[in-house]
Structure formats: C-alpha cells, structure tokens
Phi, psi and omega in degrees: 000323177294330182292325184289321186292309186280333182264340180241303191287315177298317180299325179298313177299321180299316181298311173306310182297320181291330178293315189285326186265347183293144178239111182089179180286147179268112182286169182289315179297321175297320178296320179303312182290323179290315183295320175297327174290319181287327172304310184293318179297325177279325184271324180309318172301339174302324175306328188261333189250353176251136176306132184059033187299324183295314183296317180298323178296316182293329181279330187236010187302318184296313173302321176291323179293323180285315176305314183296326181284315184293317177298318181289322179288323181300311183298312182299322184293311179294325175297313179301314179295323179296319185285330178286328173293321177295315182296327176286323171293328171296311178301315181301312180303310184297321178295323182284342178254353183236151171293129184286341182274305193269331180090355175286162172302152175274172186292328181294317182284325173304311179298316178303318179294324178290313181293342177280350180296139181287324179207156181288341185053227174250081186236145183229141183256127181245128170261133186237127183224130180290130185279138181051042185295324176311317185292322176300317178292316180294327183278327193235001184082160187291322179300322177292321175301322173296318177294328173301314182294325179287321180294321176297322178302314184302314179307309182304311178306327176297326189264349179301127182206193175290347181252003181213113175251136180236155179204161171272128182272321178149146192055238178258022181248141178236162182225137181240148162247113185252120173269125183208159188278341180206165183290335173296314176299322184293319178299316174306314179297317178297321184292321173307316176292318177304317179292328173288324181287323181298323186265358182287137178279071181299137177235157172283182182289347175268002179094001181272148179290143184250012182092180183287133172249132176235172182224154169243147191224130168237148190230141178214155180282134170278102185291320182206158186296334181267012178244030180303319183295320183294318175300321180290322180289332175288313177296325174291332168299312181295317191296322180294322178299316177302322177298306184293337184264008174135345188064180187046057184203162175246122182247134180231161191292132178304131175109330177282317178197221183231157175279143184232152181213161175273000000 
C-alpha cells in the first residue's frame, strides 16, 4: 500500500499540481530539479514505512529515480496536451459561434438561440443598418469602415442583456431580439441605441473623427421561435421604409404604434 501511495498516486498529484501552479514554460532543468525534490519526498518515507525499506531503497533507488521522472514527465506531457486540446476546442467553438470582426454572435448562432426558446413570449426582431456605410468606406478606407463596425458592436454589447440579444447579420447590418412588453417598448429600446450611435464620436484608424454616423432600424414581432425568418422579413421591410423616409430612425409596423425619427 505505501508503494502505491508514494509510487503512483503522489507522482500523479504532483504532475497535476505542477501543471496548475507553473508560471511560464517548464524547462527540462527546472522540471528535473522539481521532480528530483518530489522523488526524495516520496521515496524517503519508504525507508521507514516498508519492511526492510533501507535495503530496498539501496537496491532499487536508481530504477525508482528514473521511473519516477519518466512517469512524472509523461503525466505532465499528457495533462498539458489534454488542456491544450480543450482550449483549442473552446476557441473553435467561439469562432464557429461569433463574427470574427466584431466578436458578436453570428447569424447562425443567433438563429439557433432563438429557435431554442420554448416560446417567443413578447419578443421583437430588429434589423439595424448603418446609414451611408459605403460613403464611410469610400471616404475613410475599409480599415476605418471595419473600425466603425467594431465600435458599433461595442455599443450594442453595452445594451446586451437577458432581454436583448444582438448579432451581426452581415455587412453593415445587425440583428437584435428584444424582449419587451409591447412593440412600443421595443421601439424605445432600439431608439436608445440609435441615439447612442448618433452621439458616439466615431474615428478612423488614425484617430481622426469621421463625422456623424447614424443607423436605421426596422422592428417586427416574433410570433414564435420557429417563425424567425418571417419576423426578419417583416423587420427588413420596416428597415427599408426607415431608409426611404430619411434614415436615422426606428420604424415599426403601422397599426401597432407609430414610426419615429430623430
């Protein structure tokens, strides 16, 4: 029993402990000295707890020394490899679910999260588009246009919560799912974002102001989780109306409430 404890269990726990406590890369020499110290801590008690322990220690110390180091380094290697594989899987999952430029959910993940809802409740889909984005790209360059997209994503993240889910839909278009008691409340939530965007000091990649950036938003009710496509189409029609009526406004379906603009 002492041989199992000191020869198998303790080296395993040591390898795990070294992995979790290590700071910086573990060099061979550093590992050698660490495991030698741990070998002494583990094997010296054998002299006292195993019958004829001193004789056994003198006869087998070299074999024990080598096997202890091989076992500890092998365990450490496989533990490190396993954790790296887990980290890689987490990164792959993140890249599969998020837009690489803005860091927001992509539309595939957004759709999946909506369809996983047991019921739509009182939810509304908002389609959001940056006004005159082509002009921003043409005047400031595509890298600055990308910066505007990332800054807008940061603004959306500030408003993201259990009641507001946001994702990048594609290009300069974003999609929101707003939980609100009425379409009027959904409009208020979207208009707060519109006002924040309008007042935000957007800059190009050189740090120079690029002028006022505005957004247009169209909102439609999500009748059921499996009717997301229908809600997107309805919200897209409201977005088109917002664009044709002057931009920089939130538009909702006539009859539910009223269209608003700044």
